[in-house]
C-alpha positions in Angstrom: 27.5 -94.2 -196.1 24.9 -97.0 -196.7 24.0 -96.7 -193.0 23.3 -93.0 -193.2 21.4 -93.4 -196.4 19.2 -96.1 -194.8 17.9 -93.5 -192.3 17.2 -90.8 -194.9 13.9 -91.1 -196.8 14.0 -90.8 -200.6 12.5 -88.0 -202.6 8.7 -87.9 -202.9 6.3 -85.8 -204.7 4.7 -84.6 -201.5 4.8 -80.8 -200.8 4.5 -78.8 -197.6 1.2 -77.3 -198.7 -1.9 -79.4 -198.1 -4.4 -79.4 -201.0 -7.3 -77.2 -200.5 -10.8 -78.7 -200.8 -12.6 -77.9 -204.0 -16.3 -76.8 -204.2 -17.3 -80.4 -204.8 -15.7 -81.5 -201.5 -12.7 -83.3 -203.2 -9.1 -82.2 -202.6 -7.9 -80.0 -205.5 -4.1 -80.2 -206.2 -2.3 -77.0 -205.0 -0.7 -74.8 -207.6 3.0 -75.0 -207.5 5.0 -71.8 -207.1 7.6 -71.6 -209.8 11.1 -72.2 -208.5 12.3 -68.8 -209.8 9.9 -67.0 -207.5 11.0 -69.1 -204.6 14.6 -68.3 -205.3 13.9 -64.6 -205.6 11.9 -64.8 -202.3 14.7 -66.4 -200.3 18.2 -65.7 -201.8 18.6 -61.9 -201.6 19.2 -62.3 -197.9 22.5 -64.0 -198.7 23.7 -60.8 -200.5 22.4 -58.7 -197.7 24.3 -60.7 -195.1 27.6 -60.4 -197.0 27.2 -56.9 -198.4 29.0 -55.2 -195.4 32.3 -57.2 -195.8 34.2 -54.6 -197.9 32.5 -51.5 -196.7 33.0 -51.8 -192.9 35.4 -48.8 -192.8 32.8 -46.6 -194.6 30.1 -47.7 -192.2 32.4 -47.1 -189.2 33.3 -43.6 -190.4 29.7 -42.6 -190.9 28.7 -43.8 -187.5 31.7 -42.4 -185.7 33.0 -45.8 -184.5 36.0 -48.0 -185.0 36.0 -50.6 -187.9 36.2 -53.4 -185.4 33.1 -52.1 -183.6 31.2 -51.9 -186.9 31.6 -55.7 -187.2 28.7 -55.9 -184.7 26.4 -55.2 -187.7 27.6 -58.5 -189.2 27.3 -60.4 -185.9 23.8 -59.1 -185.1 22.6 -60.1 -188.6 24.0 -63.7 -188.1 22.4 -63.9 -184.6 19.0 -62.7 -185.8 19.0 -65.1 -188.7 19.9 -68.0 -186.3 17.2 -67.2 -183.7 14.7 -65.9 -186.2 14.7 -69.0 -188.3 13.0 -71.4 -185.8 10.7 -68.6 -184.5 9.4 -67.9 -188.0 9.1 -71.6 -188.6 6.9 -71.8 -185.5 4.8 -69.0 -186.8 4.4 -70.7 -190.1 3.4 -73.9 -188.4 0.8 -72.2 -186.2 -0.5 -69.3 -188.3 0.1 -70.3 -191.9 2.0 -69.0 -194.9 0.0 -65.8 -195.3 0.8 -64.4 -191.8 4.4 -65.4 -192.1 4.9 -63.7 -195.4 3.2 -60.5 -194.3 5.1 -60.2 -191.0 8.4 -61.0 -192.8 7.8 -58.3 -195.4 6.9 -55.8 -192.7 10.1 -56.6 -190.7 12.3 -56.1 -193.9 10.6 -52.8 -194.7 10.8 -51.5 -191.2 14.4 -52.7 -190.7 15.5 -51.2 -194.0 13.9 -47.9 -193.1 15.7 -47.9 -189.7 19.1 -48.6 -191.3 18.5 -45.8 -193.8 18.3 -43.2 -191.1 20.1 -44.7 -188.1 22.5 -42.1 -186.6 24.1 -44.5 -184.1 25.3 -48.1 -184.1 22.7 -49.6 -181.7 19.9 -48.2 -183.9 21.5 -49.6 -187.0 21.9 -53.0 -185.3 18.2 -53.0 -184.5 17.4 -52.4 -188.1 19.7 -55.1 -189.3 18.2 -57.6 -186.8 14.7 -56.8 -188.2 16.0 -57.3 -191.7 17.5 -60.7 -190.7 14.4 -62.0 -189.0 12.3 -61.0 -191.9 14.7 -62.7 -194.3 14.6 -65.8 -192.1 10.8 -65.9 -192.5 11.0 -65.6 -196.3 13.6 -68.4 -196.4 11.5 -70.6 -194.3 8.4 -70.0 -196.4 10.3 -70.6 -199.7 11.9 -73.9 -198.5 8.5 -75.1 -197.2 7.1 -74.6 -200.7 10.0 -76.2 -202.5 9.0 -79.9 -202.0 11.7 -81.5 -204.1 15.5 -81.6 -204.2 15.5 -80.1 -207.7 13.6 -77.0 -206.6 15.4 -76.8 -203.3 18.6 -76.9 -205.3 17.6 -73.7 -207.2 17.2 -71.9 -203.8 20.4 -73.1 -202.3 22.4 -72.5 -205.4 21.0 -69.0 -205.3 22.3 -68.6 -201.7 25.8 -69.6 -202.9 25.7 -67.3 -205.9 24.4 -64.2 -204.1 26.5 -64.9 -201.1 29.6 -64.9 -203.4 28.7 -61.7 -205.2 27.4 -60.0 -202.0 30.7 -58.3 -201.0 31.4 -56.9 -204.4 27.8 -55.9 -204.9 27.7 -54.1 -201.6 30.9 -52.3 -202.4 29.6 -51.2 -205.8 26.3 -50.0 -204.5 28.0 -48.1 -201.7 30.4 -46.5 -204.1 27.6 -45.4 -206.4 25.2 -44.3 -203.6 25.7 -45.0 -199.9 26.5 -47.9 -197.6 23.0 -47.6 -196.3 21.6 -48.5 -199.7 24.0 -51.5 -200.0 22.4 -52.9 -196.8 19.0 -52.7 -198.4 19.6 -55.3 -201.1 17.7 -57.9 -199.2 14.5 -55.9 -199.9 14.7 -57.1 -203.5 13.0 -60.3 -202.2 9.8 -58.4 -201.8 9.4 -58.4 -205.6 8.5 -62.1 -205.4 5.7 -61.6 -202.8 2.8 -61.0 -205.2 3.6 -64.0 -207.4 4.0 -66.3 -204.3 0.9 -65.1 -202.6 -1.2 -65.6 -205.7 -0.1 -69.2 -206.1 0.4 -70.5 -202.6 -2.2 -71.6 -200.0 -2.3 -68.8 -197.5 -4.9 -70.3 -195.1 -4.0 -70.8 -191.5 -3.7 -74.4 -190.2 -6.0 -75.6 -187.5 -5.0 -74.8 -184.0 -3.6 -77.8 -182.1 -1.6 -77.2 -178.9 -0.9 -74.0 -177.0 2.2 -72.1 -177.9 5.3 -73.3 -175.9 6.7 -70.0 -175.0 9.3 -71.4 -172.5 10.6 -73.9 -175.1 10.9 -71.1 -177.7 12.8 -68.8 -175.2 15.2 -71.6 -174.2 15.9 -72.4 -177.8 16.6 -68.7 -178.5 18.9 -68.4 -175.5 20.8 -71.6 -176.5 21.2 -70.4 -180.1 22.3 -66.9 -178.9 25.0 -68.4 -176.7 26.2 -70.6 -179.5 26.4 -67.6 -182.0 28.4 -65.7 -179.4 31.0 -68.5 -179.0 33.4 -66.9 -181.6 33.4 -63.5 -179.7 33.3 -64.7 -176.1 34.4 -68.4 -176.1 34.5 -69.4 -172.4 31.3 -67.6 -171.1 29.4 -68.4 -174.3 30.3 -72.1 -174.1 29.3 -72.3 -170.5 26.0 -70.5 -171.2 25.2 -72.7 -174.2 25.8 -75.9 -172.1 23.6 -74.5 -169.3 20.7 -73.4 -171.5 21.0 -76.6 -173.6 20.7 -78.7 -170.5 17.6 -76.8 -169.3 16.2 -77.0 -172.9 16.7 -80.8 -172.9 14.8 -81.1 -169.6 12.0 -79.0 -170.9 11.7 -81.1 -174.1 11.5 -84.2 -171.9 8.6 -82.8 -169.9 7.0 -81.1 -173.0 7.6 -83.6 -175.9 5.1 -81.9 -178.2 6.3 -78.3 -177.5 8.3 -75.8 -179.6 11.0 -78.4 -180.2 9.2 -81.7 -180.7 10.9 -84.7 -179.0 9.8 -86.9 -181.9 11.9 -84.8 -184.3 15.0 -85.2 -182.2 14.5 -88.9 -182.1 14.4 -89.1 -185.9 17.9 -90.3 -187.1 17.2 -88.9 -190.5 16.5 -85.4 -189.2 19.4 -85.4 -186.7 22.0 -86.7 -189.2 20.8 -84.3 -191.9 21.0 -81.3 -189.5 24.4 -82.3 -188.2 25.8 -82.8 -191.7 24.4 -79.4 -192.8 26.1 -77.7 -189.8 29.4 -79.5 -190.6 29.3 -78.6 -194.2 28.5 -74.9 -193.4 31.3 -74.7 -190.8 33.8 -76.1 -193.3 32.6 -73.8 -196.1 32.7 -70.6 -194.0 36.1 -71.6 -192.5 37.5 -72.0 -196.0 35.8 -68.9 -197.3 37.8 -66.8 -194.9 41.0 -68.9 -194.9 41.6 -69.4 -198.6 42.2 -65.7 -199.4 44.8 -65.5 -196.6 46.5 -68.7 -197.8 46.7 -67.2 -201.3 48.2 -64.0 -200.0 50.8 -66.1 -198.1 51.7 -68.5 -200.9 51.5 -66.3 -204.0 52.3 -62.8 -205.1 48.7 -62.2 -206.4 47.1 -58.8 -205.7 44.1 -58.5 -203.5 41.8 -57.9 -206.6 43.2 -61.0 -208.3 42.5 -63.1 -205.3 39.0 -61.6 -204.9 38.2 -62.2 -208.6 39.5 -65.7 -208.5 37.5 -66.7 -205.5 34.4 -65.1 -206.9 34.7 -67.2 -210.1 35.4 -70.3 -208.0 32.4 -69.8 -205.8 30.1 -69.1 -208.7 31.3 -72.3 -210.4 30.6 -74.3 -207.2 27.1 -72.8 -206.9 26.3 -73.8 -210.5 27.5 -77.3 -210.0 25.5 -77.7 -206.9 22.3 -76.9 -208.9 23.3 -79.6 -211.4 23.7 -82.2 -208.6 20.3 -81.2 -207.1 18.7 -81.6 -210.5 20.3 -85.1 -211.0 19.8 -86.3 -207.4 16.7 -88.3 -208.2 18.5 -90.2 -210.9 21.7 -90.8 -208.9 19.9 -92.1 -205.9 20.3 -91.2 -202.2 23.4 -93.3 -201.4 25.4 -92.0 -204.3 24.5 -88.4 -203.6 25.4 -88.7 -199.9 28.7 -90.5 -200.8 29.6 -87.7 -203.3 28.8 -85.0 -200.7 30.8 -86.5 -198.0 33.7 -87.3 -200.3 33.9 -83.8 -201.7 33.2 -82.3 -198.3 36.3 -84.1 -196.9 38.4 -83.3 -200.0 38.0 -79.6 -199.7 39.8 -79.0 -196.4 42.3 -81.8 -197.1 43.3 -80.1 -200.4 43.7 -76.7 -198.6 46.1 -78.3 -196.1 48.1 -80.6 -198.4 48.2 -78.9 -201.8 51.7 -77.8 -202.8 50.3 -75.7 -205.7 48.7 -72.5 -204.5 46.2 -72.0 -207.4 44.5 -75.3 -206.4 43.2 -73.3 -203.4 40.6 -71.8 -205.7 39.4 -75.3 -206.4 39.0 -75.7 -202.7 36.6 -72.8 -202.7 34.6 -74.4 -205.5 34.4 -77.7 -203.7 33.4 -76.1 -200.4 30.5 -74.0 -201.8 29.4 -77.0 -203.9 29.2 -79.2 -200.9 27.3 -76.8 -198.7 24.9 -75.7 -201.4 24.1 -79.1 -202.7 24.1 -80.5 -199.2 21.7 -78.0 -198.0 19.3 -78.7 -200.9 19.4 -82.5 -200.5 19.6 -82.7 -196.7 16.8 -80.2 -196.2 14.4 -82.4 -198.2 15.5 -85.5 -196.3 15.2 -83.8 -193.0 11.7 -82.4 -193.6 10.4 -85.6 -195.2 11.5 -87.4 -192.0 9.0 -85.3 -190.0 5.2 -85.6 -189.8 3.4 -83.2 -192.1 2.4 -80.9 -189.2 6.0 -80.6 -188.0 7.6 -79.9 -191.3 7.8 -76.1 -190.8 9.5 -76.8 -187.4 11.9 -79.2 -189.1 12.8 -76.6 -191.7 13.4 -74.0 -189.0 15.6 -76.3 -186.8 17.5 -77.5 -189.9 18.3 -74.0 -191.0 19.3 -73.1 -187.5 22.0 -75.7 -187.7 23.2 -74.3 -191.0 23.3 -70.8 -189.6 25.3 -72.0 -186.6 27.9 -73.3 -189.1 28.0 -69.8 -190.5 28.9 -68.5 -187.0 31.4 -71.2 -186.2 33.3 -71.1 -189.5 34.8 -67.6 -189.2 36.0 -68.4 -185.7 37.8 -71.5 -186.9 39.3 -69.4 -189.7 40.5 -66.9 -187.2 42.2 -69.6 -185.1 43.9 -71.0 -188.2 45.1 -67.6 -189.3 46.5 -66.8 -185.8 48.2 -70.2 -185.6 49.7 -69.9 -189.1 
């Protein structure tokens, strides 16, 4: 742990926004966007991602397809979040915050409108993809404006909270109105746009190097292959290895391209991103495994299990915000030691506990680790990058987290099948 902490820079007061020159020629300090607005901007996408979980049969019946086929609406959302994150980060880096926020809002509005009227699954999938890419842009913008572990913790705790209530919220909204309305909950993020755009620096950064279209395409192809590993393991693994190798060669010949070589040579960034992916994989594995284990080991009803897990996830999200707020006082080595310890304790408890109700504690530990880890590690990862590359660092870091969200359910399925 001290070795890892040595490579991760400590918190600073530096923010992603550069101060704008004042009329007298001196740099005026930027106005900080309140954390509440950043959380509102970023976190509704978590509820939107999880809202279909309990209403897949209703969606399938409306579209005239099987329930298993309707899960493509979940898969395409995860895929678009994964590939959209680095793309929107590249847009933020090159065109600035204003363009990124406007395009993200337009994608969410357009995607929501398409989902609202889509008569067939492919059309609905297109709308969900647009919603996800727009949400990825808002997340990237919010995290670029956070600037500290405390403020980042508000955002990531919001992810955990809204992700936890997403299935019940989607079910409740669908029951009162329609499943199409439940898929529109991510549009609530647009309420934060006026406040963010009033306070943030929306100017475009100076142009530097030409856009690396080949690097962007190779990264998208690699991420797409990785996201499809749970559905098509052998061909997706082969494709990801091939595209990854070609991407590596491209990065070597274009070290300042879409994926900067200097960022990949930074131990702080690489270790932070790998830990985020590991924590997310563990969390999403346990998120799907714990309910099944409770059904096997107890006589609890489905509603009791769902309520218990919801309470456990909300508790873990709240605790993660407490840790993020206290991280500067605890210091980097202690925070990382705590995250790794709790992160290892969650799956070990799930495997070894003889008392089934302790599995709810597993859910608390898992969401605490991934939410607090995302908050602290995101700051460490971005501070390890040069100022001009910080939007790229945020995008690639979040891509690793999203990949954990794709791997976790596949691991859970393997555990369930092997049980």
